ZAMAR-837509 format. One record per residue (C-alpha): residue in three letters; x, y, z. Coordinates in steps of 0.1 Angstrom, whole numbers, padded with zeros to 4 digits, always signed. Example, Ala and Ser with C-alpha at 12.3 -4.5 7.8 and 13.67 -1.06 7.14 Angstrom:
# residues 2
Ala+0123-0045+0078 Ser+0137-0011+0071 
***
This chain:
# residues 325
Met-0016-0101-0103 Ile-0016-0117-0067 Ala-0039-0114-0038 Thr-0016-0108-0008 Gly-0035-0093+0023 Asp-0063-0067+0029 Ser-0064-0032+0009 Gly-0043-0001+0017 Tyr-0047+0028+0039 Arg-0061+0064+0033 Gly-0053+0085+0065 Gly-0045+0053+0087 Ala-0076+0034+0079 Pro-0085+0010+0051 Ile-0093+0027+0018 Lys-0128+0027+0006 Glu-0133-0001-0021 Ser-0152+0007-0051 Thr-0184-0013-0059 Thr-0186-0039-0088 Pro-0196-0025-0122 Glu-0230-0034-0140 Thr-0227-0061-0163 Glu-0256-0050-0187 His-0243-0043-0221 Ser-0209-0047-0210 Asn-0201-0066-0241 Asn-0201-0034-0258 Ile-0173-0019-0236 Val-0137-0016-0245 Leu-0114-0012-0216 Phe-0083+0011-0218 Pro-0053+0002-0203 Lys-0057+0025-0172 Thr-0092+0012-0169 Leu-0080-0025-0169 Asp-0052-0016-0144 Tyr-0080-0004-0121 Tyr-0103-0032-0122 Gln-0073-0057-0120 Ile-0064-0039-0087 Gln-0099-0040-0075 Leu-0101-0075-0082 Thr-0071-0081-0060 Val-0088-0062-0033 Met-0115-0081-0034 Leu-0099-0114-0032 Glu-0077-0100-0005 Asn-0109-0091+0016 Glu-0125-0127+0008 Arg-0154-0108-0012 Tyr-0156-0138-0033 Gly-0193-0132-0049 Glu-0181-0095-0058 Ala-0150-0110-0073 Met-0170-0133-0093 Asp-0194-0105-0107 Leu-0163-0084-0117 Leu-0148-0114-0135 Arg-0180-0119-0153 Phe-0181-0083-0162 Leu-0144-0084-0174 Leu-0149-0115-0196 Gln-0177-0096-0215 Cys-0158-0068-0223 Gln-0140-0063-0257 Gly-0104-0056-0271 Gln-0082-0072-0245 Glu-0053-0098-0252 Glu-0065-0133-0252 Arg-0043-0143-0221 His-0064-0120-0199 Tyr-0096-0137-0208 Asp-0080-0172-0201 Glu-0066-0160-0167 Trp-0102-0145-0158 Arg-0118-0176-0171 Ala-0097-0199-0152 Leu-0099-0179-0122 Leu-0137-0174-0124 Glu-0140-0215-0127 Trp-0117-0221-0097 Leu-0138-0195-0075 Glu-0172-0213-0087 Ala-0159-0244-0076 Ala-0143-0236-0044 Phe-0170-0213-0032 Pro-0201-0224-0050 His-0224-0205-0023 Tyr-0212-0174-0039 Gly-0215-0184-0075 Glu-0253-0186-0079 Asp-0264-0155-0056 Leu-0286-0130-0065 Pro-0279-0094-0050 Glu-0311-0096-0029 Ile-0300-0132-0014 Arg-0266-0117-0009 Glu-0281-0089+0012 Glu-0306-0112+0030 Arg-0274-0133+0039 Glu-0254-0100+0052 Glu-0285-0091+0073 Glu-0281-0125+0092 Asp-0248-0114+0104 Ile-0230-0144+0093 Ser-0194-0135+0089 Glu-0172-0144+0057 Glu-0149-0162+0081 Asp-0177-0185+0094 Met-0189-0192+0059 Ala-0154-0200+0048 Arg-0150-0224+0076 Gln-0183-0242+0071 His-0173-0248+0034 Ala-0138-0259+0042 Arg-0153-0284+0067 Ser-0180-0295+0044 Lys-0153-0302+0016 Leu-0133-0320+0040 Glu-0163-0344+0049 Gln-0169-0351+0013 Asp-0132-0357+0002 Asp-0110-0370+0030 Gly-0081-0360+0009 Tyr-0092-0324+0003 Ala-0064-0312+0027 Asp-0037-0327+0008 Lys-0053-0313-0025 Leu-0049-0280-0010 Leu-0014-0284+0002 Arg-0005-0297-0033 Thr-0020-0266-0048 Val-0001-0244-0026 Met+0030-0264-0026 Glu+0036-0276-0060 Glu+0017-0256-0086 Pro+0028-0222-0098 Leu+0021-0190-0076 Ser-0012-0177-0086 Glu-0046-0164-0071 Gln-0053-0201-0065 Thr-0024-0206-0043 Met-0037-0178-0019 Leu-0073-0189-0019 Ala-0060-0226-0013 Leu-0041-0212+0018 Glu-0073-0193+0029 Gln-0091-0226+0030 Leu-0063-0245+0046 Ala-0065-0218+0078 Tyr-0100-0235+0086 Leu-0093-0272+0083 Glu-0087-0289+0118 Arg-0058-0313+0107 Pro-0026-0309+0127 Glu-0004-0322+0099 Ile-0011-0291+0079 Asp+0010-0270+0107 Asp+0039-0292+0103 Ser+0036-0291+0064 Leu+0035-0255+0062 Thr+0060-0247+0086 Gly+0084-0272+0073 Trp+0077-0258+0038 Leu+0085-0223+0051 Lys+0119-0231+0067 Asp+0131-0255+0040 Lys+0122-0240+0005 Thr+0131-0204-0012 Leu+0098-0189-0016 His+0083-0157-0028 Pro+0085-0130+0001 Leu+0045-0124-0004 Leu+0037-0160-0002 Gln+0059-0164+0030 Phe+0040-0137+0044 Arg+0006-0155+0036 Val+0018-0188+0048 Leu+0025-0170+0082 Gln-0009-0155+0082 Thr-0024-0188+0077 Leu-0003-0203+0106 Arg-0015-0177+0128 Arg-0051-0181+0117 Arg-0047-0218+0126 Gly-0037-0209+0161 Val+0001-0218+0157 Gln+0020-0201+0186 Gly+0058-0196+0191 Ile+0087-0182+0170 Ile+0097-0197+0136 Ala+0132-0191+0121 Phe+0133-0188+0084 Thr+0150-0171+0055 Arg+0139-0139+0037 Gly+0158-0133+0006 Glu+0195-0137+0019 Glu+0187-0126+0055 Pro+0177-0150+0084 Val+0148-0139+0104 Glu+0129-0149+0135 Val+0091-0142+0137 Glu+0067-0145+0164 Ile+0036-0162+0147 Asp+0010-0151+0170 Thr+0018-0113+0163 Val+0018-0116+0125 Pro-0008-0089+0112 Leu-0038-0104+0096 Arg-0052-0071+0083 Pro-0032-0036+0072 Glu-0047-0020+0105 Asp-0030-0046+0126 Phe+0005-0034+0116 Pro+0023-0009+0141 Ile+0014+0028+0138 Gln+0047+0038+0124 Ile+0039+0017+0093 Val+0008+0036+0089 Gln+0024+0071+0095 Ile+0047+0065+0067 Leu+0019+0063+0041 Glu+0004+0092+0058 Arg+0034+0114+0051 Val+0031+0105+0012 Ala-0005+0113+0014 Asp+0003+0147+0029 Gln+0023+0155-0002 Thr+0005+0135-0031 Glu-0032+0130-0022 Val-0044+0165-0034 His-0020+0174-0062 Glu-0010+0137-0073 Pro-0038+0113-0065 Thr-0028+0086-0091 Leu+0006+0083-0073 Phe-0010+0080-0038 Tyr-0037+0056-0052 Phe-0007+0030-0063 Ala+0015+0040-0032 Gln-0011+0024-0013 Glu-0011-0005-0031 Leu+0026-0009-0034 Trp+0034+0003+0003 Ile+0011-0029+0018 Gln+0028-0052-0003 Tyr+0061-0042+0002 Val+0057-0043+0040 Met+0043-0076+0040 Ala+0074-0088+0016 Val+0099-0073+0041 Tyr+0082-0083+0076 Gly+0107-0092+0103 Thr+0136-0081+0084 Arg+0161-0053+0091 Asp+0144-0032+0066 Tyr+0111-0037+0084 Met+0127-0030+0119 Ser+0140+0003+0108 Met+0105+0015+0098 Leu+0097+0008+0134 Glu+0121+0032+0149 Glu+0103+0060+0167 Asn+0119+0090+0149 Asp+0107+0114+0123 Ser+0137+0109+0104 Met+0131+0070+0093 Thr+0094+0083+0086 Asp+0106+0106+0062 Ile+0133+0083+0047 Trp+0107+0056+0039 Ala+0080+0079+0028 Ala+0104+0096+0002 Ala+0116+0062-0010 Leu+0080+0051-0015 His+0073+0085-0037 Met+0103+0079-0057 Thr+0095+0042-0063 Val+0059+0047-0074 Ala+0069+0076-0096 Asp+0093+0054-0114 Ser+0070+0027-0118 Leu+0042+0049-0134 Gly+0066+0058-0162 Gly+0071+0094-0152 Ser+0102+0111-0140 His+0111+0127-0105 Asp+0136+0151-0094 Glu+0156+0135-0068 Glu+0165+0167-0050 Asp+0129+0179-0050 Thr+0117+0148-0035 Arg+0144+0146-0007 Ser+0133+0185-0001 Met+0099+0174-0001 Tyr+0103+0150+0026 Ala+0132+0168+0045 Val+0158+0144+0037 Thr+0191+0160+0042 Gly+0227+0151+0053 Ala+0234+0116+0065 Met+0199+0107+0061 Arg+0205+0106+0022 Phe+0226+0075+0024 Arg+0197+0055+0041 Leu+0172+0069+0019 Glu+0193+0053-0012 Gln+0191+0021+0007 Ala+0156+0020+0011 Tyr+0150+0033-0023 Arg+0171+0002-0039 Ser+0152-0022-0016 Met+0118-0012-0029 Lys+0132-0010-0064 Gln+0146-0044-0062 Phe+0110-0058-0048 Val+0092-0040-0077 Ser+0115-0053-0104 Ala+0117-0090-0089 Gly+0078-0093-0095 Leu+0064-0128-0087 Asp+0098-0142-0098 Gly+0116-0126-0070 Gln+0125-0148-0041 
***
């Protein structure tokens, strides 16, 4: 699981996040596989939206549940300890205190900036430690949280380190996108040239989307097209389509595939919507009738070849996982 950006869309707007489950008596709960998947996704969404207090609550709940593989408990425990160390002002909050803070209209971004500056005042090498976490340690939630904190440290050498790393190293495409977001949050401007997969790209840093709603309307319309076909009769497919779509879009941002999504014609919307539908259906372990799916999205004639290309690209992204470059 990897935190990559904000949550997906429902009808062109961010989906409504669920609340954190109550922890009382949770040590009597045994999570079924689908329930575990649901909570894992919710945890990712919380981290993506910088809802660190809620993420800590959910991790504590999961640690009290029974019947999971030991590696899950190890991962949750390590992430909780990291969050408590990185964001101590969230860790000890009671719900009523958290509500008071929200009423004071202090933004999460302001709090993160204050925390990062405070850590830097206490430890002059804090920025270097965060850079090492990002650049040298295995890709994980901690990598993304370290990038989040680097966005708020006023050290110009951070810009040079991140841009050089992005240009020179072969990185996971989602990590590349998060680095781009960090650079934009830091106020870096101009065009940066680097390689995504085997494709050279040029990205204008000050236009990199920071939230799902920042992406062009064509990106939203593709997901809405899938919603039209699945939201009522196949809600599970649509739920996972939202999660996959935003991650895939971030992974191909700036590439030829991404540019094709922005073409202002209904055919490309239909092609990418059909490819997303087919990919999610495969990932959920079910089967899909390719002919029915093409008919559902009105993909005919010459469009079929482009559909196969889009479908292949999405399948490669899913298959690569966190090891993909």
